[in-house]
TISE-701376 format. One record per residue (C-alpha): residue in three letters; x, y negated, z negated. Coordinates in steps of 0.001 Angstrom, whole numbers, plus 524288, in hexadecimal, padded with zeros to 5 digits. Example, Ala and Ser with C-alpha at 12.3 -4.5 7.8 and 13.67 -1.06 7.14 Angstrom:
residues 2
[ALA [8300C 81194 7E188]] [SER [83566 80424 7E41C]] 
END
This chain:
residues 468
[MET [21BAF 879BC 4239D]] [LEU [22004 86E90 41924]] [LEU [22E10 87329 41B9F]] [LYS [22DE8 872FD 42B05]] [LYS [22758 86467 42923]] [PHE [23222 8620A 41F2A]] [SER [23D86 865E1 4295A]] [GLU [23693 85E57 434B8]] [HIS [23766 85316 42C7A]] [SER [24622 855E3 427E5]] [LYS [2492D 853BE 43663]] [THR [24276 84717 43797]] [LEU [24BCE 83AAA 437E9]] [ALA [24262 83509 42D75]] [PHE [243F1 840CB 424E4]] [ARG [252D5 83F05 42484]] [LEU [252E9 82F22 42353]] [THR [24B2A 83240 41720]] [VAL [25450 83C58 412D2]] [TRP [26103 8317A 41470]] [TYR [25B1A 8264E 40CB6]] [ALA [25580 82EC7 40217]] [ALA [264C2 834C0 400EE]] [ILE [26AF3 827BA 40399]] [PHE [2632A 82274 3F8D3]] [MET [26509 82E0A 3F18C]] [LEU [2754E 82BB2 3F3E6]] [PHE [2747E 81F54 3F06B]] [SER [26BEB 8208A 3E3BE]] [LEU [27435 82AAC 3DE8A]] [ALA [28087 8223D 3E052]] [ALA [279F5 817B3 3D989]] [PHE [2776A 82092 3CE94]] [PHE [28492 8243D 3CBCB]] [SER [28ADF 817F8 3CE2E]] [VAL [2826D 81281 3C282]] [TYR [283A4 81D48 3B9E1]] [ILE [29040 8203A 3B97B]] [THR [29061 810D8 3B749]] [VAL [287B4 8113C 3AC88]] [LYS [28DD2 81BF3 3A75F]] [SER [29ACB 81870 3A891]] [GLN [29884 809D7 3A115]] [MET [2928F 81262 395FE]] [GLN [29C6F 81A29 393B9]] [ASN [2A6B3 80EB5 39462]] [GLY [29C92 807A7 38ABF]] [ILE [29DB5 8148E 38249]] [ASP [2AC4E 81399 382D0]] [GLU [2ACBC 80456 38106]] [ASP [2A515 806F0 374D6]] [LEU [2AE9B 81366 36FBC]] [LEU [2BA8E 8087C 3744F]] [SER [2B5F7 7FF6C 36AD2]] [GLU [2B218 80851 36065]] [THR [2BFAA 80BE9 35FA5]] [LYS [2C693 80037 360C6]] [GLU [2BD8F 7FC17 35505]] [PHE [2C437 80898 34D21]] [SER [2D181 807C4 3527E]] [GLU [2D239 7F81C 34C5E]] [ILE [2CB09 7FC6E 33E51]] [TYR [2D612 80925 33D9D]] [ALA [2E1C8 801EA 3402B]] [LEU [2DD18 7F699 3365F]] [LYS [2D561 7FEC8 32B32]] [GLY [2D9F3 80C10 32D8F]] [ILE [2D5BF 819F2 32C89]] [GLU [2CB8C 8175D 322D8]] [GLU [2C54A 80BD2 327BD]] [ALA [2C41C 81398 335AB]] [LYS [2BD37 82063 33065]] [THR [2B3CD 816B3 32899]] [LEU [2B0D7 80FED 33482]] [MET [2B17B 81DB6 33D6C]] [SER [2A5CA 8209C 332EF]] [LEU [29C6D 813E3 3340B]] [GLU [2A0D9 81264 3436F]] [ALA [2989B 81F0F 34481]] [GLU [28DA0 81CB3 33BA8]] [SER [28A18 811E4 340A6]] [GLU [28B44 816CE 34FF4]] [GLY [28599 825A5 34992]] [ASN [28EBD 8317B 34660]] [ALA [28695 838D0 3526D]] [LYS [28AF0 82E63 35B25]] [VAL [29A30 82941 358F6]] [PHE [2A378 83116 35266]] [LEU [2B13F 82B20 35032]] [ARG [2BDAE 83140 34B0E]] [LEU [2CD20 8318E 348CD]] [LEU [2D63B 83BFC 34DFA]] [THR [2E31F 83F46 34F29]] [PHE [2E909 842C3 35ABB]] [GLU [2E9C9 852A2 35805]] [GLY [2DA8E 84F89 359B5]] [LYS [2D860 850FE 34847]] [GLU [2CD2B 84771 343B0]] [THR [2CF8B 83F20 3383F]] [ALA [2C62B 835A4 33739]] [ALA [2B9E2 83809 33D1D]] [SER [2AA2E 8320E 33E58]] [ASN [29F17 83AD0 339C6]] [MET [2A114 844D9 34441]] [THR [294E8 84EBB 340CA]] [SER [28E16 84BA3 34D73]] [TRP [29C21 84AEA 3561E]] [LYS [2A03C 859EC 35348]] [TRP [2A093 85B90 3634C]] [ILE [2A9F6 850E5 36497]] [GLY [2B882 857D3 363AB]] [VAL [2C4AA 850BF 36637]] [ASN [2CBFE 84FAE 372B6]] [LYS [2D9E3 852F9 372A7]] [THR [2DB7D 84E1B 38016]] [ALA [2D855 83FF0 37BD4]] [LEU [2E017 83F87 370B2]] [GLU [2EBBF 8427B 37950]] [THR [2EA09 83953 382E8]] [ILE [2E809 82E36 37804]] [SER [2F3D8 833C8 37114]] [ARG [2FBC9 83283 37B49]] [THR [2F76B 82648 38341]] [GLY [2EE7B 8204F 377E1]] [GLY [2E21A 819FE 37CB1]] [ASN [2D51B 82039 37C04]] [TYR [2CEEC 82994 38029]] [PHE [2C0C4 82BD4 383DC]] [GLU [2B9BA 8385D 385B6]] [THR [2AA5C 83D17 38750]] [VAL [2A6E1 84803 3806A]] [THR [29B0F 851F4 3824E]] [THR [292C3 85C1C 37A28]] [SER [289EE 86422 38076]] [ARG [2827E 86B38 37453]] [PRO [27E53 8610D 37026]] [PHE [27FFE 85836 37B08]] [HIS [286E1 84AA1 37953]] [VAL [290EE 843EC 37F37]] [ALA [29B71 83A3C 3784E]] [ARG [2A527 83075 37C49]] [THR [2B147 83009 372DD]] [LEU [2BD28 8284C 37288]] [TYR [2CBBB 82C55 36D47]] [SER [2D384 8205E 3692F]] [ARG [2E0D2 82191 3644D]] [LEU [2E3F3 819A7 35751]] [ASP [2F003 81379 352C2]] [ASP [2F49F 81D7D 34915]] [GLY [2F3E9 82897 34FCD]] [LEU [2E424 82BA1 34DEA]] [VAL [2DC35 82D0E 358E8]] [PHE [2CCD0 82713 357A8]] [GLN [2C255 82E68 35E28]] [MET [2B41B 82706 35FD8]] [GLY [2A9E2 82FEB 365C2]] [LEU [29C74 82994 36AD0]] [LEU [29085 8321F 36DAB]] [ILE [28ADF 82E34 37B95]] [ASP [27F5F 83796 37D2C]] [GLU [275EF 82C1D 37E64]] [ARG [27EAA 824E9 388EC]] [ARG [27F75 83021 3912C]] [GLN [272F4 8328B 38E83]] [VAL [26D79 82707 394FB]] [SER [27772 82A0F 3A062]] [HIS [27181 83565 3A420]] [LEU [264A1 830C3 3A147]] [MET [266C7 826D3 3AAA9]] [ARG [26C5E 8317F 3B4EA]] [ASP [26024 839CC 3B3C6]] [VAL [25694 82C33 3B615]] [PHE [25E4D 8294C 3C101]] [LEU [25D7F 835FF 3C85A]] [ILE [24EDB 83887 3C49F]] [THR [24DDB 828E8 3CB56]] [LEU [256CF 82FC3 3D6AA]] [LEU [24E9E 83AF7 3D915]] [ILE [241A4 830FB 3DAAC]] [PHE [2496A 82620 3E279]] [ALA [24CC3 83047 3EB2A]] [VAL [23D0C 832CD 3EE2B]] [PHE [23B17 82535 3F035]] [ALA [24802 8264B 3F9EA]] [CYS [24345 8309D 401F8]] [LEU [234F8 829C3 402F1]] [ALA [23B6A 81D11 404B8]] [GLY [244F6 82394 40F1F]] [TRP [239D9 82ACA 4167B]] [ILE [23165 81E0E 4159D]] [MET [23CEB 816E2 41D24]] [ALA [240E0 820CD 425DF]] [ARG [23559 821B1 42B0E]] [ARG [23304 81429 42BC2]] [ALA [240F3 811CA 43306]] [LEU [23ACC 81E0D 43C5B]] [ARG [22F2A 8174D 43E1F]] [GLY [233E8 811CB 44A20]] [VAL [238F3 81E85 4503D]] [GLU [22D07 82522 44E9B]] [LYS [22546 81A4C 456BE]] [ILE [22F9D 81EAF 460BA]] [THR [22B5C 82BFF 45F41]] [ARG [21D5F 82A2C 45F61]] [THR [21E3F 820F3 46D45]] [ALA [22678 82BD1 47209]] [GLU [21C85 836A2 46E40]] [THR [213BA 82B81 47515]] [ILE [21A43 829E7 481DC]] [SER [21C69 83A1A 483C2]] [SER [20F7F 83A6A 48358]] [GLY [20E15 8322C 48F3B]] [LYS [20C88 82542 48962]] [LEU [2177B 81D71 4901D]] [ASP [21350 80FBD 48B4D]] [ASN [2140E 810F9 47CD0]] [ARG [2212D 80A40 477D2]] [VAL [22561 80A47 469D3]] [THR [2225E 7FD88 4622F]] [ILE [22BB6 7FB9C 456A6]] [LYS [22C52 7EFD1 44D72]] [GLY [2348E 7EED2 44022]] [GLY [238F4 7FC18 44148]] [GLY [2470B 7FA1D 440F2]] [SER [2509E 7F476 44BAD]] [GLU [2551D 8014F 451F3]] [ILE [24878 807D0 451B4]] [GLU [242E7 7F9BD 4589D]] [LYS [24FBF 7FE97 4613A]] [LEU [24BFF 80AD0 46346]] [ALA [23C71 809BE 46662]] [LEU [2420E 7FB47 46F8F]] [THR [24B8C 80811 475EA]] [PHE [2408A 81191 4776C]] [ASN [2362A 806C5 47C9B]] [GLN [24073 8042C 48677]] [MET [24403 811E9 48A0B]] [LEU [23391 813FE 48CC8]] [ASP [232D0 80893 494BF]] [ARG [23FBC 80D6C 49BBB]] [ILE [237BF 819CA 49D84]] [ASN [22B95 81547 4A3C7]] [ARG [2329C 80AE2 4ACFE]] [LEU [237F4 8178F 4B159]] [ILE [22C6B 81E21 4B2A7]] [ARG [224BA 811A9 4B940]] [ASP [230A0 81219 4C2BA]] [ARG [23032 81F33 4C474]] [ARG [221C5 81FB0 4C89F]] [ASP [224E6 8134F 4D0FB]] [MET [22DDF 818BF 4D6D6]] [SER [22539 82516 4DA84]] [ASP [21B24 81B50 4E073]] [ASN [2272E 813E8 4E75B]] [ILE [22CE3 82235 4EC5D]] [ALA [21F69 82288 4F1A5]] [HIS [21D78 8179D 4F8DD]] [ASP [22A14 81791 4FE4D]] [LEU [2273D 8261C 501ED]] [ARG [21A1E 823A6 507CB]] [SER [21CD2 81A26 511FE]] [PRO [227CB 8205E 51A1D]] [VAL [21F69 82D8D 51857]] [SER [215B0 827BB 51DAC]] [ARG [21C12 820F0 5287A]] [ILE [2223B 82DFC 52D32]] [ARG [21593 833A7 52BF6]] [ALA [20DC6 82BAC 53466]] [MET [218DB 82C9C 53E7E]] [ALA [21A30 83AF1 53F2F]] [GLU [20BB7 83A61 54042]] [MET [20D3E 8303E 54D13]] [SER [216AB 838E1 5516B]] [PHE [20F9C 84399 55011]] [ALA [202B0 83E51 55636]] [SER [20A1A 83879 5620B]] [GLY [20C13 847A8 56695]] [SER [21905 8462E 56F00]] [PRO [2264A 83F93 56BCB]] [GLY [22B65 8335D 56F93]] [GLU [231F0 827B4 56C42]] [ASP [22908 8234F 56192]] [GLU [229CB 82F1E 55AFF]] [ASN [238C0 830CB 55C3E]] [SER [23748 8238F 555BB]] [MET [22DFD 82878 54A66]] [ALA [236A1 832B6 548BB]] [VAL [24261 829F0 54539]] [GLU [23965 8225C 53DE5]] [ILE [2347F 82E1F 535C3]] [ILE [24498 8317C 53549]] [ALA [246C6 8228E 52F65]] [GLU [23B1B 82432 525BC]] [CYS [23FE9 830E1 520C5]] [ASP [24B8D 82CED 51ED1]] [SER [247D2 8209C 516AE]] [LEU [23FA3 82AD2 50D90]] [LEU [24C05 8336D 50BC6]] [GLU [25447 826E3 5087A]] [LEU [2495C 82478 4FFA8]] [ILE [24958 8320C 4F810]] [ASN [256DE 83504 4F866]] [THR [25AED 828C8 4F189]] [MET [25077 82969 4E75D]] [LEU [25682 83888 4E55B]] [ASP [263CC 8332E 4E517]] [ILE [25F83 8286D 4D9E4]] [SER [25840 831F5 4D138]] [GLU [265E4 83ADA 4D348]] [VAL [26E61 82F6F 4CF4E]] [GLU [265BE 82ABC 4C493]] [SER [26222 837C2 4BFDD]] [GLY [2706B 83B75 4BFE2]] [ALA [26E87 84699 4C6F7]] [ALA [276FB 84365 4D1B1]] [GLU [2831C 84781 4D336]] [LEU [28D06 83CF5 4D4BE]] [ALA [29B52 83E59 4DA13]] [SER [2A4EA 83A21 4D1D5]] [GLU [2B07E 8349E 4D9E6]] [ARG [2B92F 82913 4DB36]] [VAL [2B1FC 81D83 4E1C9]] [ASP [2B8A0 81249 4E5DE]] [MET [2AD12 8091E 4E657]] [SER [2B590 7FFA4 4EF29]] [TRP [2B55F 809E6 4FA3C]] [LEU [2A8DC 80D38 4F761]] [VAL [2A3D3 7FEBB 4F80E]] [SER [2AB74 7FB9E 5056E]] [ASP [2A724 807EB 50A24]] [ALA [298F4 803E0 5085C]] [LEU [29915 7F664 50E58]] [ASP [2A001 7FB14 51941]] [LEU [292FE 802FF 51B43]] [PHE [28B42 7F873 517C9]] [LEU [2934D 7EDB4 5216D]] [PRO [289D1 7F17E 52E3D]] [MET [27ECF 7EDB8 5264B]] [ALA [2827E 7E374 52199]] [GLU [2880B 7DD14 52E33]] [ASP [27A53 7DF4D 535A3]] [LYS [272F5 7D65D 52A32]] [GLY [27E23 7CBEA 52AEA]] [LEU [28320 7CE2C 51E1A]] [ILE [2905E 7CC8E 5198C]] [LEU [295ED 7D770 511B1]] [ILE [2A0E2 7D42C 50690]] [ASN [2AB94 7DE5D 501C2]] [ASP [2AFFA 7DA59 4F477]] [ILE [2B3DF 7E68E 4F2CE]] [SER [2C0E4 7E94C 4E898]] [ASP [2CA0F 7F5D7 4E854]] [ASP [2CABC 80156 4DDD6]] [CYS [2BBD0 801FD 4D972]] [LEU [2BBAA 81135 4D570]] [VAL [2B083 81754 4CD7F]] [LYS [2ACEF 8255D 4CE45]] [GLY [2A032 828D3 4D589]] [ASP [29A1C 8304C 4DD16]] [THR [29E40 827AD 4ED65]] [ARG [29128 82A9A 4F2FE]] [LYS [28975 824D7 4E72A]] [LEU [2918B 8198E 4E534]] [GLN [29106 816D4 4F4A1]] [ARG [281D2 815E6 4F4D4]] [LEU [282EE 80E1A 4E8B8]] [VAL [28B0F 803F5 4EFBD]] [ALA [281A0 805CD 4FB35]] [ASN [27607 8053A 4F424]] [ILE [27998 7F81E 4F0E4]] [LEU [28150 7F14C 4FD63]] [ASP [27429 7F548 50574]] [ASN [26B46 7EE94 4FB4B]] [ALA [2740A 7E128 4FD60]] [ILE [274EA 7E214 50C10]] [LYS [2665B 7E50B 50C89]] [TYR [261C8 7D8AF 504C7]] [THR [26B78 7CFD1 508AE]] [SER [26882 7C6D5 5167D]] [ALA [270B5 7C4F6 521AD]] [GLY [27B95 7BB28 51EE2]] [GLY [27AF1 7C09F 51234]] [LYS [287BB 7C612 50ADB]] [VAL [28915 7D2E9 502A4]] [ARG [296B0 7D44F 4F9E6]] [ILE [29ABB 7E0FE 4F336]] [SER [2A5FA 7E13C 4E951]] [THR [2AC0F 7E984 4E065]] [ALA [2B2B4 7E83A 4D403]] [LYS [2B949 7F07A 4CA57]] [SER [2B9AE 7EB39 4BADB]] [ASN [2B8FC 7F0D2 4AE3D]] [GLY [2B84F 7FED9 4B162]] [TRP [2ADD1 7FBE4 4BB6A]] [ILE [2AB2F 7F8FD 4CA01]] [HIS [2A2E1 7EE23 4CEE5]] [ILE [29C98 7EF30 4DD06]] [SER [29467 7E23D 4DE41]] [ILE [28BC7 7E0A1 4EAD2]] [SER [28698 7D362 4EC95]] [ASP [27EE5 7CDC4 4F728]] [THR [2782D 7C0E8 4FB28]] [GLY [26A63 7C821 4FE89]] [CYS [25E44 7C529 4F80B]] [GLY [25FEE 7C7F4 4E9E7]] [ILE [25605 7CF35 4E062]] [PRO [24CF8 7C7BC 4D8F5]] [GLU [24FB3 7C8E4 4CB13]] [LYS [2429C 7CF4E 4C726]] [ASP [24665 7D9F3 4D066]] [ILE [2570B 7DB9F 4CA2D]] [PRO [25145 7E5AF 4BFEC]] [GLY [249FD 7EDB0 4C8F0]] [ILE [25324 7EEE7 4D68E]] [PHE [25A9F 7FB81 4D0BF]] [GLU [24D9D 80174 4CE2B]] [ARG [24805 80C9E 4D7D5]] [PHE [23F7D 805D5 4E2D1]] [TYR [23FAE 7F8F3 4DD85]] [ARG [2425F 7EFC5 4E8FA]] [CYS [23FB7 7E1DE 4E94B]] [ASP [2370F 7D91E 4EF18]] [ALA [2415C 7D5BA 4F836]] [SER [245A3 7E332 4FC00]] [ARG [2368B 7E879 4FE6D]] [THR [237DE 7E551 50BA3]] [ARG [2450D 7ECE0 50E84]] [ARG [24631 7F9B3 5117E]] [GLY [24923 801F7 5058E]] [PHE [24532 80B76 4F7F0]] [GLY [24B03 8026C 4ED59]] [LEU [2547A 80D05 4E9CE]] [GLY [2612E 80893 4EDE8]] [LEU [26505 800AC 4E100]] [ASN [25F80 80B32 4D746]] [LEU [265E9 815D6 4DEA5]] [ALA [27427 80D48 4DE58]] [ARG [270F8 809F0 4CF72]] [ALA [26F3D 8196A 4CC87]] [ILE [27BAF 81B54 4D46D]] [ALA [282A5 80F08 4CC03]] [ARG [27DD3 815EC 4BDF0]] [ALA [280DD 82518 4C158]] [HIS [28FF4 81E62 4C4A5]] [HIS [28F0B 81900 4B7AF]] [GLY [28BCC 80ACA 4BDAF]] [GLU [2830B 8003E 4BF53]] [ILE [27D94 7F7F3 4C916]] [THR [27AC8 7E8B4 4C67E]] [VAL [272D2 7DE28 4CD8C]] [SER [27395 7D04B 4CE3B]] [SER [2695C 7C7C8 4D771]] [GLY [25F5B 7BE2A 4D93D]] [LYS [2553C 7BB67 4E3B0]] [GLY [25C0E 7B5B7 4ED79]] [LYS [268CA 7B5B2 4E812]] [GLY [26FC2 7C2BA 4EDA5]] [SER [27455 7CE74 4E524]] [LEU [27F76 7D369 4DEF9]] [PHE [27EFC 7E389 4DC5C]] [SER [289D9 7E6C3 4D317]] [ILE [28CDF 7F62D 4D271]] [HIS [29498 7FA2E 4C55B]] [LEU [29BD2 806EF 4C494]] [PRO [2A70D 80D46 4BA89]] [SER [2B4BC 80C3D 4C06E]] [ILE [2BE43 81590 4BE6E]] [SER [2CDEF 81443 4C01E]] 
END
């Protein structure tokens, strides 16, 4: 059971962050200790070496001035003053033979280093050596120094106590480090839990929302900019989901409303035709109305299906080289009679070499929907201009009109399904044309933008990636 719980906790982000905190702390602590330890140990050894050099220099000067007998006396006095068990001094030949020495009773474990003698006989100078014995454990620092008359002065200093100090410092630090490691793990766990508190809040909110409470939101203060940004993004996502759900509900209501009217008329006409008992001119007229209403109903349903297919990516788009200049020109020819019937002026400002890759029929419908709206909402005597241009790897198709324009408050919603401005509610339509146009543009990795104002006309711009 405990192993299972530990296995579960070991997979959490808080556990991994704790391990990282503790590991980094231990690593830097060890680095700091070794730096201090090596520095202290080096300084201690340098101090010992300086003491040996100072004593050797003093002995060399006395030996040079007063001779060997005075030097022997000095050696004995120096060893006795410091303690014969702690210091020794002796004179050696280059063959290693001892010619004079202080009391060496406690230094029988110290031998003569032939390599040191050979080195200073060849190069002169001084030769330092650290000598260790295990039984009993002793450590000494010795110095070989060449004198002027061919003898070698050797001095040794017992450094057991100093070595013990460095070892004690090491042991104390390691124990302290272990204690600190425990506190580091505890502090790391607290820091990790505190840092992840915001994530836990988001998780709890997500669990609450998954149970059906869609109005819940994450409230985080002081969680750090990253956590606050995550919470903000999460809340924005929830708002978007709520809008989608609400829009879908509204869409269902609108569909029911838009379907109810033509179906009711169809049923009423059919009942009247049935009640008349004999076919005649009225029945034929009713049949024509029924067909028209059915066509309107089918147009609504088919447009909705087209939008759903394009937005979901289920629609299979052809990948053809499409000349948008030709496509826009063809659309102008198609809508020219409608514009002339309304007394509108169509202005052609189409440039050549506007190639894109996409589905010709879908792109035709995209342009047709925008152009149809421009003509529909422009009064007699007005103008509709359509132009194409190529720049920076994009094809820009602009359709402007001098119609009634779109109020600023309505611009954010005109590309949504079934959205209709106040000015368009008196005209026949379902409010799906612009939504389908935007879906087709985005399916071709493009976009549609609009610039308008009430009474100022509208400018719709289609942006599609170009090909060479």
